[in-house]
C-alpha positions in Angstrom: 85.0 37.1 -0.5 86.7 33.5 -0.7 85.3 33.5 -4.5 86.7 36.5 -6.0 89.6 34.7 -7.3 87.5 31.5 -8.9 87.7 33.1 -12.4 91.7 32.0 -12.2 90.4 28.5 -13.0 87.0 29.1 -14.6 88.1 30.8 -17.8 90.7 30.6 -20.0 93.9 32.5 -19.2 93.8 34.2 -22.9 90.3 35.6 -22.2 91.1 36.9 -18.8 94.3 38.5 -20.3 92.2 40.3 -23.3 89.4 41.5 -20.9 92.0 42.9 -18.4 94.0 44.8 -21.1 90.8 46.0 -22.3 89.6 47.5 -18.6 93.2 48.9 -17.7 93.7 50.6 -21.4 90.2 52.3 -21.0 91.1 53.4 -17.5 94.7 54.7 -18.8 93.1 56.4 -21.5 90.5 58.1 -19.3 93.5 59.4 -17.1 96.4 60.1 -19.5 94.7 60.2 -23.3 95.2 57.8 -26.0 99.2 57.8 -25.4 98.9 56.8 -22.0 101.2 58.5 -19.4 103.5 61.5 -21.4 106.7 61.3 -21.3 109.1 64.2 -20.3 111.4 63.6 -23.0 112.3 61.1 -25.8 109.5 58.9 -28.0 107.0 56.9 -26.5 108.1 53.2 -25.7 106.9 50.5 -28.2 105.1 48.6 -25.4 102.6 50.8 -23.8 102.0 51.3 -20.0 98.4 49.7 -20.3 100.5 46.4 -21.6 103.1 46.9 -18.9 100.4 47.2 -15.9 98.3 44.1 -17.6 101.1 42.2 -17.5 102.0 42.9 -13.9 98.8 42.2 -12.8 98.8 38.9 -14.6 102.1 38.2 -13.0 100.9 39.0 -9.3 97.4 37.2 -9.9 98.6 33.8 -11.6 102.3 33.6 -10.8 102.2 35.2 -7.4 104.8 37.7 -8.3 107.4 35.3 -10.3 108.0 37.9 -13.3 110.6 35.4 -15.1 107.7 32.8 -15.0 104.8 35.0 -16.0 107.1 36.4 -18.8 108.1 33.3 -20.3 104.7 32.0 -20.4 103.4 34.9 -22.0 106.3 34.7 -24.6 105.4 30.8 -25.1 101.7 30.9 -25.3 100.2 34.5 -25.7 103.1 36.5 -27.9 100.2 37.3 -30.3 98.8 39.4 -27.5 102.1 41.2 -26.4 104.3 41.4 -29.7 106.6 43.8 -28.2 107.3 41.8 -24.8 109.9 43.4 -23.0 112.9 41.6 -21.3 112.4 40.8 -17.6 114.9 43.6 -16.5 113.1 46.3 -18.7 109.6 45.2 -17.5 111.1 45.2 -13.9 112.3 49.0 -14.8 108.9 49.8 -16.4 107.0 48.5 -13.6 108.8 50.8 -10.9 108.6 53.8 -13.0 104.8 53.3 -13.2 103.9 53.1 -9.7 102.2 56.2 -9.5 99.8 55.1 -12.5 99.2 51.6 -11.0 97.9 53.3 -7.9 96.0 55.5 -10.2 94.2 52.5 -12.0 93.6 50.9 -8.4 91.9 54.2 -7.2 89.8 54.5 -10.3 88.7 50.8 -9.9 88.1 51.3 -6.1 86.1 54.5 -6.5 84.1 52.7 -9.7 83.2 49.8 -7.2 81.2 52.5 -4.9 83.5 52.5 -1.9 83.0 56.2 -1.5 79.0 55.8 -0.4 80.0 53.1 1.9 79.9 54.4 5.5 82.1 51.5 7.2 85.5 50.5 7.0 87.5 47.6 8.4 91.2 48.7 9.3 94.4 46.0 9.7 98.0 45.6 9.1 100.0 42.9 7.4 103.6 42.0 7.8 106.0 42.3 5.1 108.7 39.8 4.7 111.7 41.3 2.9 114.3 38.6 3.9 115.3 36.2 7.0 115.6 37.6 10.3 119.2 36.6 10.6 120.1 38.3 7.6 118.1 41.6 8.3 121.4 43.9 9.1 122.3 43.1 5.4 118.8 43.4 3.7 119.0 46.1 0.8 115.6 46.5 0.4 115.3 48.4 3.5 115.1 52.4 3.1 117.7 52.9 6.2 121.2 53.1 6.4 122.2 53.9 9.9 121.8 51.4 12.3 119.2 53.0 14.5 116.8 53.4 11.4 117.3 49.9 10.5 116.4 48.7 13.8 112.6 49.8 13.2 112.3 47.5 10.5 112.5 44.6 12.6 109.0 43.5 13.9 107.2 40.7 15.3 103.9 39.0 14.2 101.7 38.3 17.4 99.3 36.2 15.3 102.2 33.9 14.7 103.5 33.0 17.8 105.5 36.3 18.1 107.6 35.4 14.8 110.0 37.9 14.0 110.4 39.5 10.5 112.3 42.2 8.7 110.4 44.5 6.4 107.5 47.2 6.6 103.8 46.5 7.7 101.2 47.1 5.0 98.5 49.3 7.2 95.2 49.3 4.8 91.5 49.8 5.0 88.9 47.7 3.3 84.9 48.2 3.0 82.8 45.2 4.4 82.8 43.5 0.9 86.8 43.2 1.1 87.8 45.8 -1.5 91.0 47.7 -0.1 90.5 51.5 0.0 93.5 53.3 1.6 97.1 51.8 2.4 100.4 52.9 3.9 103.5 51.3 4.6 105.3 51.8 8.0 108.6 50.2 9.7 107.6 46.9 11.0 108.4 47.6 14.5 105.9 50.8 14.6 102.8 50.0 16.8 99.5 49.9 14.3 98.4 52.9 16.2 101.1 55.2 14.9 100.4 55.3 11.1 96.5 55.2 11.6 95.9 58.8 11.5 97.7 59.4 8.5 95.8 56.2 7.4 92.5 57.8 8.4 93.2 61.3 7.3 90.8 61.6 4.5 88.0 59.9 5.9 84.4 61.6 7.4 81.7 60.2 8.7 82.7 56.5 8.7 82.7 53.9 11.6 86.3 51.7 11.4 86.2 48.5 12.7 89.4 47.1 14.0 91.2 44.7 16.4 92.4 45.2 19.7 95.8 46.5 18.8 93.6 49.9 17.9 92.4 50.8 21.2 93.7 54.2 22.4 91.0 56.5 23.6 92.9 60.1 22.8 92.7 58.9 18.9 89.2 57.5 19.3 88.0 60.9 20.7 90.1 63.0 18.3 89.2 61.1 15.4 85.5 61.6 16.3 85.4 65.2 17.6 87.4 66.5 14.0 85.9 64.5 11.4 83.0 62.4 13.1 85.1 59.1 12.4 84.0 56.1 14.8 87.1 54.2 15.5 85.7 50.9 17.1 88.2 48.2 18.1 87.3 45.6 19.8 87.6 45.9 23.6 90.2 44.0 25.8 88.4 42.3 28.6 90.4 44.3 31.2 89.1 47.8 29.9 86.3 49.5 31.6 84.5 51.0 28.7 83.0 47.9 26.8 81.0 48.1 23.7 77.3 46.5 24.1 76.7 43.3 23.2 75.3 43.7 19.5 78.3 46.2 18.5 80.8 43.8 20.0 79.1 40.7 17.9 79.2 42.9 14.8 82.9 44.3 15.3 83.9 40.4 15.7 82.2 39.4 12.6 84.0 42.4 10.6 87.3 41.3 12.0 86.8 37.9 10.6 85.7 39.4 7.1 89.2 41.7 7.0 90.9 38.4 8.0 89.9 36.8 5.0 91.1 39.7 2.9 94.3 39.3 4.4 94.2 35.6 3.8 93.5 36.1 0.1 96.4 38.9 -0.4 98.7 36.5 1.2 97.6 33.1 -0.2 96.6 34.1 -3.6 99.0 37.3 -4.7 101.6 36.5 -2.0 101.8 40.3 -0.8 103.6 39.2 2.1 106.9 38.2 0.3 107.4 40.8 -2.6 110.2 39.2 -4.3 111.9 42.7 -4.7 115.4 44.0 -4.1 115.0 47.7 -3.9 112.7 50.0 -1.8 110.9 51.0 -5.1 110.4 47.6 -6.2 108.7 46.4 -3.1 106.4 49.7 -3.3 105.7 48.9 -7.0 105.0 45.4 -6.4 102.7 45.8 -3.3 101.1 48.5 -5.3 100.3 46.0 -8.3 99.4 43.0 -5.7 96.8 45.4 -4.2 95.4 46.8 -7.7 95.7 42.9 -8.8 93.4 42.3 -5.6 90.9 45.2 -6.3 90.7 44.1 -10.1 89.6 40.6 -9.3 86.2 42.1 -7.8 85.9 43.7 -11.5 86.9 40.9 -13.4 84.5 38.5 -11.4 81.4 40.2 -12.9 83.0 41.5 -16.1 83.9 37.7 -17.2 80.8 36.3 -15.9 79.0 38.7 -17.7 80.7 38.4 -21.2 81.5 34.6 -21.0 79.2 33.3 -18.3 76.8 30.2 -19.3 
C-alpha cells in the first residue's frame, strides 16, 4: 500500500501521461464508443473526454488538484501530447460535466482489479474541509441555504483533538489491498452509522471491518439477516459482547490498513481539501481523486511491465 505511488518519481512524467491516456481512452471507448460520451446536441468538442479525464487524473496525482499549475506544466512541457489544451475555466467546466463518466471509469478499474471476488471490506470516513470554520456561514460550496440545513455541515474530527471543520464526510469502503470500492458524501455532522446502510446496500456475503464508531447492534443484525453482511467494528471495552482475541487482532490490523489508505488519499491526492468553489466541483474533484487513487494500482503494474528494468 505505501508504495503504490512510487511511479510518480520512478518514471518520466511523459511516459506516465501516455500510459495513463491509453488506459483511460481504452476504457472510454469500451464504455461509450470511439466518439467517447455522446452529446445531446452540437458537435463533438476538439478535446476528447479521454484527454480531459487524463489531465484531471494527472492534476490530482502530481499537483494535489491545482489545475492552474497542472495546465501550465502541460502547456510548457507536454503540449505535443495535448495540442488542443483547454483554458482553465473550460477545463473545469468539462471536468464537472464528466463526473458520471469519471465514476464509470473508476468502477471499470475497480472491477478489473478483482474486488467483486473479495469477501472482505473495510469501512471508514474522511473529513472534507471546504473552508475555514469561522467562514462556514458564508461558504458557497455547501449545498444548503437555510441555517438549519447548513448546521448539518459543521462537523468535528475526533482523531484530531476534536478539531471542527465545515464540509461533508467521505464515507467509503476498500478491499484489504486498499482499492476503494463504494463511496458517498454526507454532511459533516452526520454520524458514521447513518449513511452506512446506503453505503453497503449492494453488498452480499461479505465481512466489513470498521472502527468503534460503527458499533450498532440493530444495524449489525439487520445486515446479517437481510444480506449476510457481517459488519464487525472494533468493540469498546465497556461493551458486553466482545470479539474473540483472534478476530479482534484481525480487525485491528484491518483498521491500520484503511488508515494507510486514508493517509495516501490525503497526503498524496489532497482529497481532504478539494479546492472547489461549488458543490458540483466538490463532487467532481473527489470523484477524480478516487479515480486517480485506484488508477495508481493499475499504473504501478503497467509501468513496471512496460518500462521496468
